[in-house]
N, C-alpha and C positions, 0 to 999 in steps of 0.2 A: 412487782418490780421488774423495771428492763437492768439489762447488765450495767448500762451507764447511768443509773439512777443513782444518787448520792445514799448512803446508807442513814437510817433515822436518827437524828442527834447529830448528824456531820454539818459542817460548814466550811463548805467549796468557797473560795475565794480566788480561784484562777485568773480572774479577771477584775479582781480589785485592786486600783490605784495605790501605791504608797502615799499616806497623808497622814502628818505628821503634825499638822496644825492643833497648835496648844501645847506642843511637846517642847520640852528643852532638852538640847543635846550636847555634850561636850566631846570635842575631838583633839585629842593631844597630837602635838606633832602638827600643828594645821597649817604653818607657813609654807609649805613647800611641799611638792610630791603628792602622796597617797592621803598626807592630811588635808592638804587642801582641797584636792578633789572630794573629800567625803566632805569637808564641811560645804563645800557648793552644793552637792549631792543632797545634802539633808535638808539644806536651808530651800532649797528648791521643791522639797516635798514638804515645806512648811513649817519647818522646824526654829525654834529661836536657837542657835548655835553659839555656842559658848567655845570660841577657838582659842585652842591654848598653847604656847611656845614661848619659848626665851626670846626666839627672834622678833623682836620690835617691827623692825623694818618689813620682814616677810609677811607680819600680822596685817601690816597698815598696806601693803600691796594686794594681799587678800582682800580687803574691807575695802580697796577702791575696785578691784574687779567683780566683787558684789554687788557694789553698788552701782558701775556699770552698766551689771548683766541687766536688770530694769525690770526681769520677770520672774524675780523668786518671790516663792510666795513666803519665805520666811525671812528671818534676819542672819546676820554673821558679828558675833560680834566680838573682837579682840581680847584677850586676856593675856599678858605678859606674865610669863610663869616657867621657873626654871625646877623642873621636877625634882630634881635633888634635894629641893626642900619638901620633904615629905608630908610634912603638918600642914603647909600651904595646902599640897597635892589634895589632901584629902578634904580640905574646907572649901576647895573650889568643886567638889562634885555634887556637894549638897543640893538638894534638888533638883537632879538629874533622871531623864526618865530615858535618856538614851546616851551609854558610853561608848565610846569608840577610844580603846587603848591603841593607839599608833607610833607614838614617838620611838626612836629610836638612834642608836649609834652605831659605827661600824669600825673596828681596826682590824688590819690582816699582819697578823705576824705568827712566827712559830709558839710553840708554847715556852721553851727556854727563853724567849725574846721579849715576853708578853709582860706588860709593865703591870705589876699589880692594881696600881691605883686605878688604870683605866679600865682593867677588869672589875672591881668593884663600883667606880662608877656606870658601866654598862648594865652591871646587875640591878643596881639602884633605879635606872630610867627605866629599862626595860621589862624588869619583875617587880621589884617592891615597888616603885610608884604604881603600876597596874595594881597591886593590892591595894594598897590605901585609895586610890580612886575608887576604887569595887565599894572598899569598904564605907567609904564616905555617900555613895551614891545609893545604896541597897535600902536603906531605912526609907527615903522617900518613895523607892520602887516596889519596896514590900508594904506599905502603907496604902498605896493606890492599886494593889494587885495587879500591875504591869510595870515591865522595864527589858531594856533590851541592852545587853552588853555584847560589844563586837571586840575581839583582840584581833588583831593584825597581827599574827603570826608569819609564818614563811616555811618554805620548804625545808629550812633548815630547823625548825621545831619538829619535821617526821624525820631529816636526814642529816646526817654530819658531814662537815667539810673538813679540810685541814686548813690550822692556818686561823681557823675563827673560834675559837674556843669561849670566849666571852659570848658573842653573838648567840652560838651554836646551845651554850649553856642556859642564857636567858630565854631563847625561845622554846628550848622543851621545859622550862619552868612553867613559863607561861600557858602552854597545855594544858599543863597539872590544874593550873591555878583556875583555867576557866572551865575545866570540867566540874571542880569543887565547887565553882561557883553555880553551874548548871544545876548541881544536885541539891545544892540548898536553895536554890532561888524558885525551882520549880514549883513546890505548893505555893507561892506568892506572884506567881504569873509572870517569873522573870528568868527570862533564858539567856545562855550564854555561850558564846560560839567562837572560834577561830577562824581567819581566813587567810590560807595559806599560798601566797605568791611565789612564783621563783620571781626570778630577778627584774625589777620593774624600772623603765624609764622614770628616774629622779634622779637629783643631786646625790643623795648617798650610794647609789651606785656608780654613777660618774667617776667619784672621788675613788670608789674601790679600785677603779681599771689601775691605775698608777701604785696602789697598793699592792693589789695581784701579780703584777708585773713584776715588781721589786722584791715579792715572796718568793716567783716563780722563777725568775731571771728571763724572762721574756719580753719583746716588746711590746707596749701598748696596744700596739693595732692587732695581735694576736691574742688578746685576752680574751676578746670577745667571743670569737668562735670555738679557742681550745679551752678556754677555762669556765666562761659564765655560762653560755650556752651549749655545753660539751653533752649535757644528759639530758636535755629536752628534746624531745620530738619535734615542737614547733619552734622552726629556730627562729627567733624575734623576740625581743623585749616587752615584758607586756606595760600595757599603759594604766596610769594612775584613775583614770576614769573607768575600766574596767575594773580593777579593785573596788573602789566607790560602789560601783553597782551592785558587786556582790555584798557587800556592807550595807547598803540598802534593802536589799533582797532579805537579809534576816532580820532587817526590822519591820519588815512587812506582816500583813495576815497571813501569807501564803505560807511564811516559816516560822508559826505560831507553835508548831510541834517539832520544831529543831531545835534542838540544843545538846550540850555538852559533845559537839563533833567539831568536826574540822571541814572547810570547806578549802577545797585543793584546786589553785590556779596554776598549774605549774609545767603546763605544756607536755603533760608526758613523764615528766622527771622522774614520779615515784611509780610509773608502770614498770621499771625494769626490775 
């Protein structure tokens, strides 16, 4: 056996393309940003994508975009749902082979000014809803001996920033939930991982600029360089498609041994 030969019983799949034909994927927050990019990427790989969002107009735009693409091997099916309806969220996940927990919201305020109702809503949508979606998806995944759970976390799942109490708390909790799902799912052929981007060029980040300017008392034009990208070695925003490719990687055969971990796309933020 040469040094480059695969070990007996190994399964080299470095050149195997992602093929999700016959699989059902559910993506939350699919109407825009990272969720939209993930829905299109998984549909391109052949998946039947349940695109979940409370924004019906945004989902209609996504569906039209998928139809105009014309070269998708799979389909995108809109599913209007408010994730604060936790029972409905759990039901929506039934029969899912690939689950992408992506939906999120953000408010930038000092702790003493942070509205308790908003804190509750953020944790409901970004932590409790993923738990319920996982709970709804795993019976089918376990029964077939295969499943992929990808939780779109954040660099804020690994590091904290001031004025983001709810978001940081939710993402840190999501990291723990993902690891628990990985440990329980491994005997059933189910992997669970987080993808951790820094700031992505999405409507959520664009909205943050005004909030950050107010919280820090600086003009909006200084927020990007002095706040958002201050700790990043790579001085740019990440594109949603880059995050979607990372999600797709975790669904592919090359990542069958990757579980319970976080794939960090932070431009060097956590290298400090």
